[in-house]
C-alpha positions as CSV (number, residue, x, y, z in Angstrom):
1,X,-0.2,-0.4,0.1
2,X,1.3,3.2,-1.3
3,X,1.8,5.9,1.4
4,X,-0.2,8.9,0.9
5,X,1.9,12.6,0.9
6,X,-1.1,14.8,1.6
7,X,-0.9,15.1,5.3
8,X,2.6,16.9,4.5
9,X,1.3,19.8,2.7
10,X,-0.6,22.5,4.9
11,X,2.8,23.2,6.6
12,X,2.9,26.6,5.9
13,X,-1.0,26.7,6.7
14,X,-0.7,24.9,10.0
15,X,1.6,27.6,11.4
16,X,5.2,25.8,11.6
17,X,6.5,27.1,7.8
18,X,6.8,30.6,6.4
19,X,9.5,31.7,9.6
20,X,13.1,31.4,8.6
21,X,15.2,31.1,11.6
22,X,18.8,31.5,12.4
23,X,20.2,27.9,13.6
24,X,21.1,27.9,17.5
25,X,24.1,26.1,18.2
26,X,24.4,24.5,21.6
27,X,27.9,24.2,23.1
28,X,28.4,20.6,25.0
29,X,28.8,21.5,28.8
30,X,30.8,19.7,31.2
31,X,28.5,16.6,32.3
32,X,25.9,16.7,29.7
33,X,26.3,13.7,26.9
34,X,26.7,14.2,23.6
35,X,23.5,12.8,22.4
36,X,21.7,15.6,25.0
37,X,23.5,18.2,23.1
38,X,22.6,16.8,19.6
39,X,19.2,16.6,21.3
40,X,18.8,20.4,23.1
41,X,20.4,21.6,19.4
42,X,17.7,20.4,17.3
43,X,15.0,21.2,19.5
44,X,15.7,24.9,19.6
45,X,16.3,24.5,16.1
46,X,12.8,22.5,15.4
47,X,10.3,24.9,13.8
48,X,7.2,23.4,14.6
49,X,8.8,23.6,18.6
50,X,8.7,27.1,18.0
51,X,5.5,26.8,16.7
52,X,3.7,25.4,19.4
53,X,5.1,27.8,21.7
54,X,4.0,30.5,19.7
55,X,0.5,28.7,19.1
56,X,-0.1,27.9,22.6
57,X,-0.1,23.5,22.0
58,X,1.9,22.0,24.5
59,X,4.3,20.0,22.1
60,X,5.3,19.8,18.7
61,X,3.4,16.7,17.8
62,X,0.1,18.7,18.1
63,X,1.2,19.8,14.2
64,X,1.2,16.3,13.0
65,X,-2.6,15.7,13.7
66,X,-3.6,19.5,12.4
67,X,-1.4,18.7,9.3
68,X,-3.6,15.2,9.0
69,X,-7.0,16.2,9.7
70,X,-6.4,19.7,7.5
71,X,-5.6,17.0,4.7
72,X,-8.7,15.0,5.7
73,X,-10.9,16.8,7.0
74,X,-11.5,14.1,10.5
75,X,-12.7,16.3,13.0
76,X,-15.8,18.4,13.1
77,X,-17.7,21.0,15.4
78,X,-20.2,18.6,17.9
79,X,-18.1,14.9,17.3
80,X,-17.3,12.8,20.1
81,X,-13.0,12.1,20.0
82,X,-11.4,9.9,22.0
83,X,-7.3,10.4,22.2
84,X,-5.5,7.3,23.5
85,X,-1.7,8.1,24.7
86,X,-3.1,11.6,25.1
87,X,-0.1,13.4,27.7
88,X,1.0,16.4,27.5
89,X,-1.6,17.2,25.6
90,X,-0.8,18.3,21.9
91,X,-3.5,16.5,20.1
92,X,-6.6,16.6,22.8
93,X,-5.9,20.6,22.3
94,X,-6.5,20.3,18.7
95,X,-9.1,18.1,18.8
96,X,-10.8,20.2,21.2
97,X,-10.5,23.3,19.3
98,X,-11.9,21.2,16.2
99,X,-15.2,19.7,17.8
100,X,-16.1,22.7,19.5
101,X,-17.7,26.1,18.3
102,X,-20.8,26.4,16.3
103,X,-21.6,22.5,18.2
104,X,-20.0,21.3,21.0
105,X,-18.3,18.3,21.0
106,X,-16.4,15.8,23.5
107,X,-13.0,15.0,23.6
108,X,-12.2,12.4,26.0
109,X,-8.2,11.5,26.8
110,X,-6.5,8.7,28.0
111,X,-2.7,8.1,29.2
112,X,-1.1,6.5,32.0
113,X,0.9,9.9,32.9
114,X,-0.9,12.6,34.6
115,X,-1.9,15.6,32.4
116,X,-2.7,19.1,33.3
117,X,-6.5,19.9,32.5
118,X,-7.5,21.3,28.9
119,X,-11.1,23.1,28.6
120,X,-13.4,20.8,26.9
121,X,-11.3,17.8,27.4
122,X,-12.2,15.0,29.8
123,X,-9.5,12.8,31.7
124,X,-8.5,9.8,32.5
125,X,-5.1,8.5,34.1
126,X,-5.1,5.1,33.3
127,X,-2.8,2.6,31.5
128,X,-4.8,1.7,28.4
129,X,-3.0,-1.9,28.6
130,X,-4.9,-2.5,31.7
131,X,-8.7,-4.7,31.4
132,X,-10.5,-1.8,33.7
133,X,-9.1,0.8,31.3
134,X,-11.5,0.0,28.3
135,X,-14.4,-0.3,30.3
136,X,-14.0,2.8,32.3
137,X,-13.5,4.7,29.0
138,X,-16.8,2.9,27.6
139,X,-18.6,3.9,31.2
140,X,-17.1,7.1,30.3
141,X,-18.7,7.6,27.1
142,X,-22.4,6.7,28.8
143,X,-23.5,5.1,25.7
144,X,-22.5,7.6,23.1
145,X,-21.2,6.5,19.9
146,X,-17.6,7.9,19.0
147,X,-16.7,9.3,15.5
148,X,-13.3,9.4,15.8
149,X,-10.6,7.3,17.5
150,X,-6.9,9.0,18.0
151,X,-3.9,7.3,18.9
152,X,-0.6,8.2,19.3
153,X,0.4,5.8,22.2
154,X,3.9,4.5,22.1
155,X,5.8,1.8,24.0
156,X,9.4,2.7,25.2
157,X,12.0,2.3,22.5
158,X,14.4,-1.1,23.5
159,X,16.7,0.2,20.3
160,X,15.8,-3.1,18.6
161,X,13.7,-2.3,15.9
162,X,12.0,-5.5,15.7
163,X,11.0,-5.9,19.4
164,X,10.1,-1.7,19.0
165,X,7.4,-2.6,15.4
166,X,5.8,-5.5,17.4
167,X,5.3,-3.6,20.4
168,X,3.9,-0.7,18.3
169,X,1.6,-3.0,16.6
170,X,0.0,-4.8,19.6
171,X,-0.7,-1.1,20.8
172,X,-2.1,-0.4,17.5
173,X,-4.5,-3.8,17.8
174,X,-5.8,-3.0,21.1
175,X,-6.5,0.4,19.7
176,X,-8.2,-1.2,16.9
177,X,-10.2,-3.4,19.0
178,X,-11.6,-0.5,21.5
179,X,-12.3,1.7,18.0
180,X,-14.3,-1.6,16.8
181,X,-16.6,-1.5,20.0
182,X,-17.4,2.5,20.2
183,X,-16.9,3.8,16.5
184,X,-20.3,5.0,15.0
185,X,-20.9,3.9,11.2
186,X,-18.2,6.5,8.7
187,X,-16.2,7.0,11.9
188,X,-12.5,6.9,11.4
189,X,-9.4,5.9,13.1
190,X,-5.9,7.3,13.4
191,X,-3.0,5.1,14.6
192,X,0.4,5.7,15.5
193,X,2.8,2.5,13.6
194,X,6.5,2.5,12.6
195,X,7.6,2.5,8.9
196,X,7.6,-0.8,7.3
197,X,4.2,-1.0,7.4
198,X,1.5,-2.0,9.4
199,X,1.1,-6.2,10.5
200,X,-0.9,-7.9,7.4
201,X,-3.2,-9.7,9.7
202,X,-4.0,-6.3,11.3
203,X,-4.0,-4.4,8.0
204,X,-6.5,-6.9,6.7
205,X,-8.5,-6.6,9.8
206,X,-8.4,-2.6,9.4
207,X,-9.5,-3.2,5.5
208,X,-12.6,-4.9,6.4
209,X,-14.0,-2.7,8.7
210,X,-13.2,0.1,6.9
211,X,-13.7,1.9,3.3
212,X,-10.6,2.9,3.4
213,X,-6.9,2.7,4.7
214,X,-3.9,4.3,4.1
215,X,-0.8,5.0,5.7
216,X,0.7,8.8,6.2
217,X,3.3,10.5,6.9
218,X,2.9,14.0,8.4
219,X,5.4,17.0,7.9
220,X,5.7,17.3,11.8
221,X,7.4,13.6,12.1
222,X,10.6,14.3,11.6
223,X,12.3,12.5,9.0
224,X,14.5,10.4,10.8
225,X,11.6,9.3,12.5
226,X,10.5,6.0,11.8
227,X,6.8,7.0,13.0
228,X,4.0,6.9,10.2
229,X,0.6,6.7,11.2
230,X,-2.3,4.4,9.9
231,X,-5.6,6.4,8.1
232,X,-8.9,4.6,8.4
233,X,-12.1,6.3,7.3
234,X,-15.9,5.2,6.8
235,X,-16.2,2.5,9.8
236,X,-18.4,0.2,8.2
237,X,-19.4,-1.7,11.2
238,X,-18.3,-4.2,14.1
239,X,-19.5,-6.9,12.3
240,X,-17.2,-6.5,10.3
241,X,-14.2,-6.7,12.1
């Protein structure tokens, strides 16, 4: 399946482009590792980090969702959205801004790390891999069907590419299983995976459950990062999954 590049076209529109900045250099301080210096220098020179501060987003990751949504129009006023792996809250901020307006929407966020409150977002501090997490999410929904399930969840990196890939796929499978229980007909599912694609069995299930399935890599995903997102649109129904 070819990767869809449309999510990376609206960088200037999202606020990260159009601002030429001089590069900052960071000296290697005593006691600081070279890798830490490189990370700090990359942060200082990252236009998305600067744009996040300028526009009030908690992380540069907000622009990944902005670019995906600008390209595919997933988030609309009045919708119900669930954000899995939400901390520190960049995606939740974007979702809340876009589903509230002429109609008030609902955003329910979940993460095992505490997250500072966001207006328009209901937060649950839970480990999604624990059995009670899904039960509590469904209880929180109180019978409401969900229009969009977002998952930016990632397991701690081991440094072993295949192991990391399998861990991310396991989280994606769990998120999809939840989505298949709560999505309204026509709903959408966005989930982080790693380059190399989605496992064949999971991809087959996604194609059975949704009208369109594609991989996207927004421009806000760093070029040297292996992450991309599987985007499934037009939920057909749990009976097909």
